[in-house]
C-alpha positions in Angstrom: 17.1 -29.5 -208.5 15.6 -31.4 -205.6 17.8 -33.1 -203.1 19.0 -36.4 -204.6 17.1 -39.5 -203.4 19.0 -42.3 -201.7 16.6 -45.0 -200.6 13.2 -43.6 -201.6 11.2 -45.8 -204.0 11.0 -43.0 -206.5 14.8 -42.4 -206.8 15.0 -43.4 -210.4 12.3 -41.1 -211.7 13.7 -38.2 -213.8 12.3 -34.7 -213.4 10.1 -33.1 -216.1 12.4 -31.3 -218.6 10.2 -28.3 -219.5 8.6 -27.3 -216.2 7.3 -23.8 -216.9 5.1 -22.6 -219.8 6.9 -19.6 -221.6 4.8 -16.9 -219.9 5.1 -18.4 -216.4 6.8 -16.2 -213.8 8.2 -19.3 -212.0 8.0 -20.4 -208.5 8.9 -18.5 -205.4 10.9 -20.3 -202.7 11.8 -18.7 -199.4 13.3 -20.6 -196.6 12.2 -20.0 -193.0 9.9 -17.1 -193.8 9.1 -16.3 -190.2 12.8 -15.7 -189.3 15.8 -13.7 -190.5 16.7 -10.0 -190.9 14.1 -7.9 -189.2 14.5 -5.1 -191.8 12.2 -7.2 -194.0 9.3 -6.7 -191.6 7.1 -3.7 -192.7 5.3 -1.8 -189.9 1.5 -2.2 -190.2 0.7 -0.5 -186.9 2.7 0.7 -183.9 2.8 -2.9 -182.5 2.5 -5.2 -185.6 4.7 -5.8 -188.6 4.3 -7.8 -191.8 6.8 -9.7 -193.8 5.5 -10.0 -197.4 6.4 -13.3 -199.1 4.2 -13.2 -202.2 2.3 -10.3 -203.9 -0.1 -10.3 -206.8 -1.0 -6.7 -207.9 -3.3 -8.1 -210.6 -5.3 -10.2 -208.1 -5.2 -7.7 -205.3 -3.7 -10.4 -203.1 -0.7 -11.0 -200.9 0.7 -13.6 -198.5 2.7 -12.5 -195.5 3.8 -13.3 -192.0 2.3 -10.9 -189.4 4.3 -10.5 -186.3 3.9 -8.8 -182.9 6.7 -9.2 -180.2 4.4 -8.1 -177.4 0.7 -7.2 -176.9 -0.4 -5.9 -180.3 -3.3 -4.5 -182.3 -4.2 -4.2 -185.9 -7.0 -1.6 -186.5 -10.6 -2.8 -186.7 -11.3 -3.9 -190.3 -13.7 -5.7 -192.6 -12.9 -8.2 -195.3 -15.1 -8.4 -198.4 -13.1 -11.5 -199.5 -11.9 -14.7 -197.8 -8.7 -14.8 -195.7 -6.6 -17.8 -194.7 -4.4 -17.8 -191.6 -2.0 -20.3 -190.1 -0.5 -19.6 -186.6 3.3 -20.2 -186.4 3.9 -19.0 -182.9 2.5 -16.9 -180.1 -1.2 -16.1 -179.2 -3.7 -14.0 -181.1 -7.3 -13.6 -181.9 -10.2 -11.3 -182.6 -12.0 -9.4 -179.9 -15.3 -10.4 -181.6 -14.6 -14.2 -181.5 -14.5 -16.8 -178.7 -11.2 -18.5 -179.8 -7.6 -17.8 -179.2 -5.1 -19.1 -181.8 -1.8 -20.6 -180.9 0.9 -22.5 -182.8 -0.5 -24.9 -185.4 -4.0 -23.4 -185.5 -5.7 -22.6 -188.9 -8.3 -20.0 -189.4 -10.6 -19.4 -192.4 -12.2 -15.9 -192.4 -15.4 -15.8 -194.4 -16.1 -12.9 -196.7 -18.1 -10.2 -195.0 -16.4 -10.4 -191.6 -15.4 -7.4 -189.5 -13.1 -7.8 -186.5 -10.3 -6.4 -184.3 -7.0 -8.4 -184.5 -5.2 -8.6 -181.2 -1.9 -10.2 -180.2 -1.4 -11.4 -176.6 1.6 -11.1 -174.4 3.3 -14.4 -174.8 6.8 -16.0 -174.3 6.9 -16.4 -178.2 6.1 -13.6 -180.6 2.9 -13.8 -182.5 3.7 -14.9 -186.0 0.9 -15.8 -188.3 1.0 -16.7 -192.0 -1.9 -15.0 -193.9 -3.2 -15.2 -197.4 -5.1 -11.9 -198.0 -7.5 -11.4 -200.9 -8.8 -7.9 -201.7 -8.8 -4.8 -199.5 -9.1 -4.4 -195.7 -11.8 -1.8 -195.0 -10.7 0.1 -191.9 -13.6 0.6 -189.4 -14.3 3.0 -186.7 -15.5 2.0 -183.2 -19.1 1.6 -184.5 -18.1 -0.5 -187.4 -18.4 2.1 -190.1 -15.9 2.2 -193.0 -13.4 5.0 -192.7 -10.6 3.9 -195.1 -9.1 1.0 -196.9 -5.8 -0.9 -197.3 -5.3 -3.0 -200.5 -2.4 -4.6 -202.3 -1.3 -1.2 -203.8 -1.2 0.4 -200.3 0.8 -2.7 -199.1 3.2 -2.3 -202.0 3.7 1.4 -201.3 4.3 0.8 -197.6 6.8 -2.0 -198.4 8.7 0.2 -200.9 8.9 3.1 -198.5 10.1 0.9 -195.6 12.6 -1.1 -197.7 14.1 2.1 -199.1 14.3 3.6 -195.6 16.1 0.5 -194.1 18.6 0.2 -196.9 17.2 -2.9 -198.7 15.9 -0.8 -201.6 12.4 -0.1 -202.8 12.7 -2.4 -205.8 13.1 -5.5 -203.6 9.3 -5.6 -203.4 9.2 -6.4 -207.2 10.9 -9.7 -206.5 7.8 -10.8 -204.6 5.4 -10.2 -207.5 3.8 -13.2 -209.1 
Protein backbone atom coordinates (compact mmCIF):
# COMPACT_ATOMS: atom_id res chain seq x y z
CA UNK A 1 0.00 0.00 0.00
CA UNK A 2 1.29 3.46 -0.89
CA UNK A 3 2.16 5.94 1.82
CA UNK A 4 -1.04 7.56 3.14
CA UNK A 5 -1.79 10.98 1.72
CA UNK A 6 -2.19 13.88 4.09
CA UNK A 7 -2.77 17.11 2.15
CA UNK A 8 -2.63 15.90 -1.47
CA UNK A 9 -5.71 16.65 -3.57
CA UNK A 10 -6.09 12.94 -4.37
CA UNK A 11 -6.11 11.75 -0.74
CA UNK A 12 -9.68 10.40 -0.91
CA UNK A 13 -9.18 8.26 -4.03
CA UNK A 14 -9.22 4.54 -3.26
CA UNK A 15 -6.75 2.16 -4.90
CA UNK A 16 -7.81 -0.33 -7.58
CA UNK A 17 -8.92 -3.55 -5.90
CA UNK A 18 -7.70 -6.14 -8.45
CA UNK A 19 -4.40 -4.73 -9.63
CA UNK A 20 -2.86 -7.70 -11.45
CA UNK A 21 -4.28 -10.04 -14.06
CA UNK A 22 -4.11 -13.70 -12.92
CA UNK A 23 -1.01 -14.52 -15.03
CA UNK A 24 0.94 -11.43 -14.01
CA UNK A 25 4.23 -11.93 -12.20
CA UNK A 26 3.72 -8.71 -10.29
CA UNK A 27 5.88 -5.65 -9.90
CA UNK A 28 9.48 -5.61 -8.78
CA UNK A 29 10.43 -2.91 -6.26
CA UNK A 30 14.01 -2.46 -5.11
CA UNK A 31 15.09 0.45 -2.95
CA UNK A 32 18.37 2.24 -3.64
CA UNK A 33 19.55 -0.16 -6.35
CA UNK A 34 23.00 1.41 -6.64
CA UNK A 35 23.78 0.87 -2.95
CA UNK A 36 23.94 -1.94 -0.41
CA UNK A 37 25.71 -5.23 0.11
CA UNK A 38 28.52 -5.52 -2.44
CA UNK A 39 28.04 -9.29 -2.70
CA UNK A 40 25.14 -8.54 -5.09
CA UNK A 41 27.55 -7.10 -7.68
CA UNK A 42 28.48 -9.72 -10.28
CA UNK A 43 31.96 -9.32 -11.86
CA UNK A 44 31.74 -8.58 -15.61
CA UNK A 45 35.43 -7.85 -16.12
CA UNK A 46 38.44 -7.41 -13.85
CA UNK A 47 37.41 -3.80 -13.16
CA UNK A 48 33.62 -3.66 -13.69
CA UNK A 49 30.73 -5.32 -11.86
CA UNK A 50 27.00 -5.51 -12.51
CA UNK A 51 24.10 -5.60 -10.08
CA UNK A 52 21.11 -7.20 -11.82
CA UNK A 53 17.75 -5.67 -10.89
CA UNK A 54 15.44 -7.20 -13.53
CA UNK A 55 15.90 -10.15 -15.87
CA UNK A 56 13.70 -11.48 -18.67
CA UNK A 57 15.00 -14.78 -20.05
CA UNK A 58 12.10 -14.89 -22.55
CA UNK A 59 12.95 -11.45 -24.02
CA UNK A 60 16.74 -11.84 -23.74
CA UNK A 61 16.78 -8.61 -21.69
CA UNK A 62 18.05 -7.36 -18.36
CA UNK A 63 18.34 -4.19 -16.34
CA UNK A 64 21.34 -3.64 -14.13
CA UNK A 65 23.60 -1.11 -12.49
CA UNK A 66 27.13 -1.26 -13.85
CA UNK A 67 29.84 -0.15 -11.40
CA UNK A 68 33.54 0.55 -11.48
CA UNK A 69 35.27 1.96 -8.40
CA UNK A 70 38.33 3.06 -10.39
CA UNK A 71 39.44 3.24 -14.00
CA UNK A 72 37.56 0.41 -15.67
CA UNK A 73 36.99 -1.36 -18.96
CA UNK A 74 34.31 -3.60 -20.45
CA UNK A 75 35.49 -5.54 -23.50
CA UNK A 76 34.79 -4.11 -26.95
CA UNK A 77 31.34 -5.18 -28.01
CA UNK A 78 28.59 -4.70 -30.55
CA UNK A 79 24.84 -4.34 -29.88
CA UNK A 80 22.39 -5.65 -32.48
CA UNK A 81 19.57 -4.13 -30.36
CA UNK A 82 18.95 -0.81 -28.60
CA UNK A 83 20.34 -0.04 -25.14
CA UNK A 84 19.27 2.62 -22.61
CA UNK A 85 21.63 4.04 -19.99
CA UNK A 86 21.25 6.56 -17.14
CA UNK A 87 24.35 7.72 -15.27
CA UNK A 88 23.98 7.67 -11.48
CA UNK A 89 27.52 8.69 -10.54
CA UNK A 90 31.11 8.85 -11.74
CA UNK A 91 32.43 9.33 -15.29
CA UNK A 92 32.30 6.96 -18.21
CA UNK A 93 32.09 6.82 -21.96
CA UNK A 94 33.07 4.96 -25.11
CA UNK A 95 36.45 5.32 -26.77
CA UNK A 96 34.60 5.70 -30.06
CA UNK A 97 32.45 8.73 -29.00
CA UNK A 98 33.19 12.38 -28.25
CA UNK A 99 31.11 12.59 -25.04
CA UNK A 100 31.80 11.70 -21.41
CA UNK A 101 28.79 10.83 -19.26
CA UNK A 102 28.45 12.07 -15.68
CA UNK A 103 25.67 11.96 -13.06
CA UNK A 104 22.27 12.67 -14.57
CA UNK A 105 23.22 11.93 -18.21
CA UNK A 106 21.05 9.67 -20.40
CA UNK A 107 22.39 7.69 -23.35
CA UNK A 108 20.43 5.89 -26.06
CA UNK A 109 22.52 3.36 -27.96
CA UNK A 110 21.22 2.63 -31.45
CA UNK A 111 21.07 -0.94 -32.71
CA UNK A 112 24.16 -1.73 -34.75
CA UNK A 113 26.70 0.08 -32.59
CA UNK A 114 30.08 -1.28 -31.57
CA UNK A 115 32.14 0.38 -28.85
CA UNK A 116 34.59 0.07 -25.95
CA UNK A 117 33.10 1.04 -22.56
CA UNK A 118 35.54 2.83 -20.26
CA UNK A 119 35.23 4.19 -16.73
CA UNK A 120 37.39 7.11 -15.64
CA UNK A 121 39.16 7.63 -12.34
CA UNK A 122 36.71 9.80 -10.42
CA UNK A 123 36.00 10.77 -6.80
CA UNK A 124 32.71 8.83 -7.11
CA UNK A 125 32.48 5.31 -8.53
CA UNK A 126 31.00 4.95 -11.99
CA UNK A 127 27.44 3.66 -11.55
CA UNK A 128 25.18 3.46 -14.59
CA UNK A 129 21.68 1.99 -14.87
CA UNK A 130 21.39 0.03 -18.13
CA UNK A 131 18.48 -1.65 -19.88
CA UNK A 132 20.04 -4.23 -22.21
CA UNK A 133 18.19 -5.98 -25.02
CA UNK A 134 19.68 -8.98 -26.77
CA UNK A 135 23.26 -10.14 -26.79
CA UNK A 136 26.52 -8.27 -26.61
CA UNK A 137 28.81 -9.51 -29.36
CA UNK A 138 32.40 -9.42 -28.10
CA UNK A 139 34.79 -7.85 -30.63
CA UNK A 140 38.51 -8.13 -31.22
CA UNK A 141 40.71 -5.06 -31.80
CA UNK A 142 39.69 -4.96 -35.47
CA UNK A 143 35.96 -5.09 -34.67
CA UNK A 144 35.42 -8.74 -35.62
CA UNK A 145 33.02 -10.84 -33.56
CA UNK A 146 34.80 -13.30 -31.28
CA UNK A 147 32.06 -14.33 -28.85
CA UNK A 148 28.78 -13.31 -27.29
CA UNK A 149 27.17 -12.55 -23.94
CA UNK A 150 23.39 -12.81 -23.66
CA UNK A 151 20.82 -13.06 -20.88
CA UNK A 152 21.56 -16.76 -20.38
CA UNK A 153 25.28 -16.06 -19.94
CA UNK A 154 24.34 -13.25 -17.52
CA UNK A 155 22.10 -15.57 -15.50
CA UNK A 156 24.81 -18.26 -15.36
CA UNK A 157 27.42 -15.72 -14.18
CA UNK A 158 25.04 -14.36 -11.53
CA UNK A 159 24.14 -17.85 -10.27
CA UNK A 160 27.80 -18.82 -10.00
CA UNK A 161 28.72 -15.57 -8.23
CA UNK A 162 25.77 -15.65 -5.80
CA UNK A 163 26.51 -19.25 -4.90
CA UNK A 164 30.19 -18.41 -4.32
CA UNK A 165 29.47 -15.40 -2.03
CA UNK A 166 26.82 -17.17 0.09
CA UNK A 167 23.66 -15.53 -1.27
CA UNK A 168 22.62 -18.69 -3.09
CA UNK A 169 22.31 -19.37 -6.81
CA UNK A 170 18.50 -19.31 -6.69
CA UNK A 171 18.45 -15.62 -5.73
CA UNK A 172 18.69 -14.77 -9.42
CA UNK A 173 15.22 -16.30 -9.98
CA UNK A 174 13.68 -13.56 -7.81
CA UNK A 175 14.70 -11.07 -10.50
CA UNK A 176 12.89 -12.87 -13.35
CA UNK A 177 9.90 -11.13 -14.90
